[in-house]
C-alpha positions as CSV (number, residue, x, y, z in Angstrom):
1,M,110.4,114.6,115.5
2,V,114.0,113.4,116.5
3,H,112.3,110.2,118.2
4,A,110.5,109.4,115.0
5,Q,113.8,109.8,113.1
6,V,115.7,107.4,115.3
7,T,112.9,105.0,115.1
8,A,113.0,105.0,111.3
9,L,116.8,104.6,111.2
10,N,116.5,101.6,113.5
11,M,113.8,100.1,111.5
12,L,115.5,100.8,108.4
13,K,118.7,98.7,109.5
14,L,116.5,95.9,110.5
15,L,114.6,96.1,107.0
16,M,118.1,95.7,105.2
17,N,118.5,92.3,107.0
18,L,115.0,91.4,105.4
19,V,116.3,92.9,102.0
20,K,119.2,90.5,102.3
21,K,117.2,87.6,103.1
22,M,114.6,88.2,100.2
23,A,117.8,88.4,97.7
24,D,119.0,85.1,99.3
25,H,115.7,83.4,98.7
26,Q,115.1,85.1,95.4
27,I,112.2,86.8,96.8
28,E,110.9,89.7,94.3
29,L,109.7,93.0,96.1
30,V,106.1,94.2,94.8
31,Y,105.3,97.5,96.0
32,G,103.6,100.7,95.1
33,G,106.2,102.4,92.9
34,G,106.9,105.4,95.0
35,K,110.3,107.2,95.3
36,Y,109.8,108.5,98.7
37,G,109.9,106.8,102.2
38,L,110.6,103.6,103.6
39,M,109.5,101.5,100.9
40,R,111.9,103.4,98.3
41,A,114.9,102.3,100.8
42,V,113.6,99.0,100.7
43,A,113.3,98.8,97.0
44,D,116.9,100.4,96.7
45,G,118.1,97.8,99.1
46,V,116.5,95.0,96.9
47,L,117.9,96.3,93.8
48,E,121.5,96.6,95.5
49,N,121.3,92.9,96.6
50,G,120.5,92.1,93.1
51,G,116.9,91.5,93.5
52,I,113.8,92.1,91.4
53,V,111.5,95.0,92.2
54,H,108.2,95.6,90.6
55,G,106.7,99.2,91.2
56,I,103.1,99.7,90.4
57,I,101.9,103.2,90.8
58,T,98.8,105.6,89.5
59,E,98.6,107.8,86.7
60,E,98.0,110.7,89.0
61,L,100.7,110.0,91.5
62,K,103.1,109.5,88.6
63,D,102.1,113.0,87.4
64,R,102.5,114.4,90.8
65,G,106.2,113.1,90.7
66,A,105.9,110.3,93.1
67,A,107.0,107.6,90.8
68,Y,110.3,105.6,91.1
69,D,110.9,104.1,87.7
70,K,114.6,103.0,88.4
71,V,112.9,99.6,88.9
72,Q,113.1,96.4,86.7
73,D,109.1,96.3,86.1
74,F,107.8,99.7,86.4
75,R,103.8,100.0,85.7
76,V,101.3,102.7,85.6
77,V,97.8,102.0,86.2
78,P,94.9,104.2,86.0
79,S,93.3,103.8,89.6
80,M,94.0,103.0,93.0
81,D,91.9,100.0,92.9
82,K,93.7,98.7,89.8
83,R,97.1,99.6,91.7
84,K,95.9,97.2,94.4
85,D,94.6,94.6,92.2
86,T,97.8,94.7,90.1
87,M,100.2,94.3,93.2
88,M,98.1,91.6,94.7
89,N,97.9,89.6,91.4
90,L,101.8,89.9,91.2
91,A,102.6,89.2,94.7
92,D,103.2,85.4,96.0
93,G,102.3,87.1,99.6
94,M,101.8,90.5,101.5
95,V,104.2,91.7,104.4
96,A,103.1,94.9,105.7
97,L,105.8,97.1,107.1
98,P,105.2,99.9,109.6
99,G,103.1,102.5,107.5
100,S,100.3,105.0,107.0
101,I,96.7,104.8,106.4
102,G,97.3,103.7,103.0
103,T,99.4,100.6,104.2
104,L,96.6,99.8,106.6
105,E,94.0,100.0,103.5
106,E,96.0,97.8,101.4
107,I,96.7,94.9,104.1
108,S,92.9,95.2,105.1
109,Q,91.8,94.4,101.9
110,A,94.2,91.7,101.5
111,I,92.8,90.1,104.7
112,S,89.1,90.7,103.9
113,W,89.5,89.1,100.3
114,T,90.9,86.2,102.2
115,A,87.7,85.9,103.8
116,I,85.5,86.0,100.7
117,G,87.8,83.5,98.5
118,D,89.6,86.2,96.3
119,N,92.9,86.1,98.0
120,A,94.8,82.8,98.4
121,K,97.9,84.3,99.6
122,P,99.4,84.6,102.9
123,V,99.4,88.1,104.7
124,A,102.0,89.0,107.5
125,F,103.0,92.0,109.6
126,Y,106.3,93.0,110.4
127,N,105.5,94.1,114.0
128,Y,108.5,96.4,114.3
129,A,108.3,97.9,118.0
130,G,104.9,96.6,118.6
131,F,103.5,98.9,115.9
132,Y,100.7,96.4,114.8
133,D,99.9,95.3,118.6
134,Y,96.5,97.2,118.4
135,L,95.7,95.7,115.0
136,D,96.4,92.3,116.3
137,K,94.4,92.8,119.4
138,L,91.6,94.0,117.1
139,L,91.4,91.1,115.1
140,K,91.5,88.8,118.2
141,R,88.6,90.8,119.5
142,M,86.7,90.5,116.2
143,N,87.2,86.7,116.6
144,Q,86.3,86.5,120.1
145,D,82.8,88.6,119.6
146,D,82.2,86.1,116.6
147,F,82.8,88.6,113.6
148,L,85.8,86.9,112.5
149,E,86.2,82.9,112.2
150,N,89.2,81.1,113.4
151,I,90.3,80.0,110.0
152,Y,90.6,83.5,109.0
153,L,92.1,84.7,112.1
154,D,94.8,82.0,111.4
155,T,95.8,83.2,108.0
156,V,97.3,86.2,109.3
157,Y,100.9,86.4,111.1
158,F,102.2,89.0,113.3
159,G,105.9,88.7,114.1
160,T,109.3,90.5,113.9
161,D,111.5,87.5,113.1
162,F,112.1,87.7,109.4
163,D,112.7,83.8,109.2
164,K,109.6,83.0,110.7
165,I,107.7,85.3,108.7
166,L,109.5,83.7,105.5
167,Q,108.3,80.2,107.2
168,F,104.8,81.2,107.7
169,M,104.5,82.3,104.1
170,E,106.2,79.2,102.7
171,D,103.9,76.9,104.9
172,Y,100.7,78.8,104.3
173,Q,97.6,77.3,103.1
174,A,94.7,79.0,101.8
175,P,91.6,78.3,103.7
176,A,88.6,77.0,102.1
177,Y,86.2,79.5,100.4
178,R,83.3,80.6,102.9
179,E,80.1,78.9,102.2
180,Y,77.1,81.1,102.5
């Protein structure tokens, strides 16, 4: 448990650098609207640096006390599907920070929507301490085994340098829709 706390503290320090860069570039934060964990800390950091935060949460999570309504744009939606859809529509791109199964599910949807033409926005992973190395290897394996085309593999970026992540997002060109 101590190792996890030290890792989280170290990551949080690095993320505050990202928060500052977001403020410097006037990048708004769109997130799941929760008042706990890493994303709450990121939301607070964006707010403290004068940035804009959009929080999108479900009615059920709000009713259970998980909502952080101190953000400028706080929205309550009826379902997780609507939450993800709203977040993806509001965002100019997606960056996954280390997280749990919900983070993996949300970012996987963004990637799959790219392949079917429903997401024209960049997807990046902040790969702190190699957190997403196995996912990077899995996507490359999917490509190697002809389950994932090169064009879609190239729509995903893994890195730890925030400037390079931002550059990837600024330079991003959505792939052509898959023809069937």
